[in-house]
C-alpha positions, 0 to 999 in steps of 0.5 A: 481507470475506475473500479475495475482499477480499484479491485485490481489494486486492492487484490494486488495488495492483499497478496502482499505477505505480513513482514513485507512491503510493496511500493506504489509504483510496484502496485501499479506495475503489477497491475499493468499500469506502470505509472499509476502510482499515484492513483494506487496512493489514492485508493490506499488513502480511501481504503477502510476495508480491513481485509486490504493491508495497505499499510504494507504500501510505500513510497519508492524512495522508502518513505511510508507515506501516509496511513489513514487509520492513525497516521504515519507513526501508526503505520509504522508501528504496524510494520515494526510489529510485522517484522519490516526492517525500518530505516 
């Protein structure tokens, strides 16, 4: 999995509308690599492109996962502000 995979992941994440989330596994499936959910998580962890709303990608168990722009609480705050209902 190389640059093309990374760009495909970012393209999918850019389509997640405000107020919605997708899981790392859903993103991986959407790009045709359903078992690559950890690779998706790593791509999101390394993402600093503000056009990619990586805060909208969460874990399959409903956990938020990490967020490289201020930690989990910043991710939670962004999602709440966008209208995502939190557990």
